[in-house]
VMD Tcl script that draws the C-alpha trace (Angstrom):
set ca {
  {128.85 -72.56 14.09}
  {131.82 -71.39 16.15}
  {129.55 -68.82 17.77}
  {127.15 -71.51 19.01}
  {130.01 -73.57 20.46}
  {131.44 -70.51 22.24}
  {127.97 -69.54 23.51}
  {127.35 -73.09 24.71}
  {130.68 -73.17 26.55}
  {130.03 -69.77 28.13}
  {126.56 -70.86 29.26}
  {127.94 -74.11 30.67}
  {130.65 -72.28 32.57}
  {128.12 -69.86 34.03}
  {125.91 -72.70 35.19}
  {128.81 -74.59 36.76}
  {130.16 -71.52 38.51}
  {127.00 -71.41 40.65}
  {127.88 -74.85 42.11}
  {131.03 -73.84 43.97}
  {131.12 -75.68 47.32}
  {131.59 -73.56 50.43}
  {134.01 -74.73 53.10}
  {133.72 -73.22 56.56}
  {136.06 -73.76 59.50}
  {134.58 -73.01 62.92}
  {135.76 -73.57 66.47}
  {133.82 -76.16 68.51}
  {131.27 -74.85 71.00}
  {132.43 -77.22 73.76}
  {136.05 -77.72 74.81}
  {137.85 -80.84 73.67}
  {138.34 -83.34 76.50}
  {140.75 -86.25 76.41}
  {140.22 -89.04 78.94}
  {143.30 -91.14 79.57}
  {143.56 -94.04 81.96}
  {147.26 -94.55 82.54}
  {148.88 -97.00 84.91}
  {152.57 -96.48 85.59}
  {154.63 -99.04 87.45}
  {158.30 -98.79 88.31}
  {160.75 -101.39 89.49}
  {164.16 -100.42 90.75}
  {166.83 -103.08 91.04}
  {170.03 -102.21 92.87}
  {173.05 -104.42 92.49}
  {175.78 -103.91 95.12}
  {179.13 -105.51 95.79}
  {179.53 -108.04 98.60}
  {181.68 -105.58 100.56}
  {179.01 -102.90 100.48}
  {176.32 -105.43 101.35}
  {178.26 -106.67 104.39}
  {178.87 -103.06 105.46}
  {175.18 -102.30 105.26}
  {174.34 -105.41 107.28}
  {176.87 -104.54 109.99}
  {175.76 -100.89 110.11}
  {172.01 -101.47 110.01}
  {171.49 -98.44 112.27}
  {172.20 -96.17 109.29}
  {168.82 -96.85 107.80}
}
mol new
graphics top color blue
foreach p $ca { graphics top sphere $p radius 0.5 }
foreach p [lrange $ca 0 end-1] q [lrange $ca 1 end] { graphics top cylinder $p $q radius 0.2 }
display resetview
């Protein structure tokens, strides 16, 4: 009886070993492209003292 159980297990294992999935990793044929639409906006705020502001107004020929 033990022989039939062992033979059945061996046969089952042989049948299941033929069903091993194959995994393959391959590089793509075309290059990968990434399209990005990006909008960048900047705001610069300058805060100056009243003395500097009056100096800039009186010396407007500097800029």
